[in-house]
C-alpha positions as CSV (number, residue, x, y, z in Angstrom):
1,M,0.0,0.0,0.0
2,A,1.5,3.4,-1.0
3,S,1.7,6.1,1.6
4,L,-0.2,9.3,1.1
5,P,1.4,12.8,1.2
6,I,0.7,14.8,4.3
7,V,-0.4,18.4,3.8
8,S,-1.5,21.2,6.1
9,I,-4.3,23.7,5.3
10,T,-4.7,26.9,7.3
11,R,-7.7,29.1,7.3
12,R,-7.8,32.6,8.8
13,E,-10.8,34.4,10.5
14,T,-11.0,37.7,12.4
15,F,-13.3,38.4,15.3
16,S,-13.8,41.2,17.8
17,S,-14.3,40.7,21.5
18,C,-13.7,42.4,24.8
19,H,-12.6,40.9,28.1
20,R,-10.9,41.8,31.4
21,L,-7.9,39.8,32.7
22,H,-9.0,39.0,36.3
23,S,-8.5,35.9,38.4
24,Y,-11.0,35.2,41.2
25,F,-8.2,33.2,42.9
26,L,-6.2,36.5,43.4
27,S,-6.9,39.6,45.4
28,D,-7.7,42.9,43.6
29,E,-4.2,44.1,44.4
30,E,-2.6,40.9,43.0
31,N,-4.8,41.2,39.9
32,K,-3.7,44.8,39.3
33,K,-0.1,43.9,39.8
34,L,-0.2,40.8,37.5
35,Y,-2.4,42.1,34.7
36,G,-1.8,45.9,34.8
37,K,-4.0,47.9,32.5
38,C,-5.6,44.8,31.2
39,N,-7.3,44.4,34.6
40,N,-9.4,47.6,34.0
41,P,-12.9,46.8,35.5
42,N,-14.4,48.1,32.2
43,G,-12.4,45.7,30.2
44,H,-10.7,46.2,26.8
45,G,-11.1,44.9,23.3
46,H,-9.2,43.1,20.6
47,N,-9.6,42.3,16.9
48,Y,-8.3,38.7,17.2
49,V,-6.9,36.9,14.2
50,V,-7.4,33.1,14.4
51,L,-5.5,30.7,12.2
52,V,-6.8,27.1,12.2
53,T,-4.6,24.5,10.7
54,V,-5.7,21.0,9.8
55,K,-3.1,18.4,8.7
56,G,-3.5,15.0,7.2
57,P,-3.2,12.8,4.1
58,V,-4.4,14.0,0.7
59,D,-7.3,11.9,-0.3
60,P,-6.5,10.4,-3.7
61,Q,-10.2,10.6,-4.8
62,T,-10.9,14.2,-3.8
63,G,-7.3,15.6,-3.8
64,M,-8.1,17.3,-0.5
65,V,-7.1,16.9,3.2
66,M,-10.4,18.5,4.0
67,N,-12.9,20.5,2.0
68,V,-12.1,24.2,2.8
69,H,-15.8,24.9,2.8
70,D,-16.2,22.4,5.7
71,L,-13.4,24.1,7.6
72,K,-15.1,27.4,7.1
73,Q,-18.3,26.1,8.5
74,Y,-16.5,24.5,11.5
75,M,-14.8,27.8,12.3
76,Q,-18.1,29.6,12.0
77,Q,-19.7,27.3,14.5
78,A,-16.8,27.1,16.9
79,I,-15.4,30.7,16.7
80,M,-17.5,33.3,14.9
81,D,-20.9,32.5,16.3
82,P,-20.0,32.1,20.0
83,L,-17.2,34.7,20.2
84,D,-17.5,37.5,17.6
85,H,-18.7,40.9,19.1
86,K,-19.0,39.3,22.6
87,N,-17.8,40.1,26.0
88,L,-15.8,37.0,26.7
89,D,-16.2,37.2,30.5
90,E,-20.0,37.8,30.4
91,D,-21.2,36.0,27.2
92,V,-19.1,32.9,27.1
93,P,-19.8,30.4,29.9
94,Y,-16.3,28.9,29.8
95,F,-14.9,32.2,31.0
96,K,-17.2,32.4,34.1
97,T,-14.5,30.3,35.9
98,V,-11.4,30.6,33.7
99,V,-9.3,33.7,33.2
100,S,-9.9,35.0,29.6
101,T,-6.3,35.0,28.6
102,T,-5.4,34.3,25.0
103,E,-3.9,31.0,26.1
104,N,-7.3,29.9,27.5
105,L,-9.1,31.3,24.4
106,A,-6.9,29.1,22.2
107,I,-7.8,26.0,24.3
108,L,-11.5,26.9,24.2
109,I,-11.4,27.2,20.4
110,W,-9.5,23.9,20.1
111,D,-12.1,22.2,22.2
112,K,-15.0,23.7,20.3
113,L,-13.5,22.7,17.0
114,Q,-12.9,19.2,18.1
115,K,-16.6,18.9,19.0
116,V,-17.9,20.1,15.6
117,M,-15.4,18.6,13.2
118,D,-16.3,15.3,11.4
119,K,-12.6,14.3,11.6
120,P,-11.3,16.0,14.7
121,N,-8.0,14.1,14.5
122,L,-7.1,16.4,11.5
123,L,-7.0,19.4,13.8
124,H,-3.3,20.4,14.1
125,E,-3.1,23.9,15.4
126,V,-5.0,26.9,16.7
127,K,-3.0,30.1,16.5
128,I,-4.3,33.4,17.8
129,L,-2.8,36.8,17.0
130,E,-4.0,38.9,19.9
131,T,-2.0,42.0,18.8
132,E,0.7,42.6,16.2
133,K,3.2,41.5,18.8
134,N,1.5,38.8,20.8
135,H,0.6,35.4,19.3
136,V,-0.5,32.2,21.0
137,V,-0.3,28.7,19.6
138,Y,-2.1,25.6,20.9
139,R,-1.7,22.1,19.4
140,G,-3.9,20.2,21.9
141,G,-3.1,18.0,24.8
142,S,-1.0,18.9,27.8
143,T,2.6,18.4,28.7
144,Y,2.6,19.1,32.4
145,Q,1.0,17.1,35.1
146,K,-0.7,19.5,37.6
147,R,1.3,18.1,40.4
148,K,4.6,18.6,38.5
149,F,3.4,22.1,37.4
150,Y,2.6,23.3,40.9
151,S,5.6,21.7,42.6
152,S,8.0,23.3,40.0
153,G,6.9,26.8,41.0
154,L,5.8,27.6,37.5
155,Q,2.5,29.0,38.6
156,S,4.1,31.6,40.7
157,N,6.1,33.1,37.9
158,H,4.4,36.5,38.2
159,H,5.4,39.4,35.9
160,D,4.2,43.0,35.8
161,V,3.5,42.6,32.1
162,S,0.2,41.1,30.9
163,S,-0.3,39.1,27.8
164,D,-2.1,42.1,26.2
165,S,0.8,44.5,26.6
166,D,2.7,45.9,23.7
């Protein structure tokens, strides 16, 4: 049996949302120190650019890894409908208990795409451009066990610069 070539396809969408970086696990003072201006009680907005990449074998009958029209529909359902022109903290149930960082947004989008795709195993990467300077990439799964993460001191690596900063 001959092997099939593996190809990646990436589709780009843009959506606008607002949010406030604020953790209910931290005091107001700790939130202000950690998130700076992005902890503004009134929130702030972004024009997010999302790049979704699928990767897999090229089907010899169709010549495609995935029909781009299908990928567009999946992105509409998983990204545009639930997130565009929304307040992430108020309108998206996931962010009622999770800080609305771009890292967590990438995880949410990945999970939503996995649920709507006919072949979720083809999902390779979710990349979000939050600003011109800040990009987040998520490829699914986890590499740290919680116990290892917390015992390593990684969670206490606080900086005075937020993910939204220039």
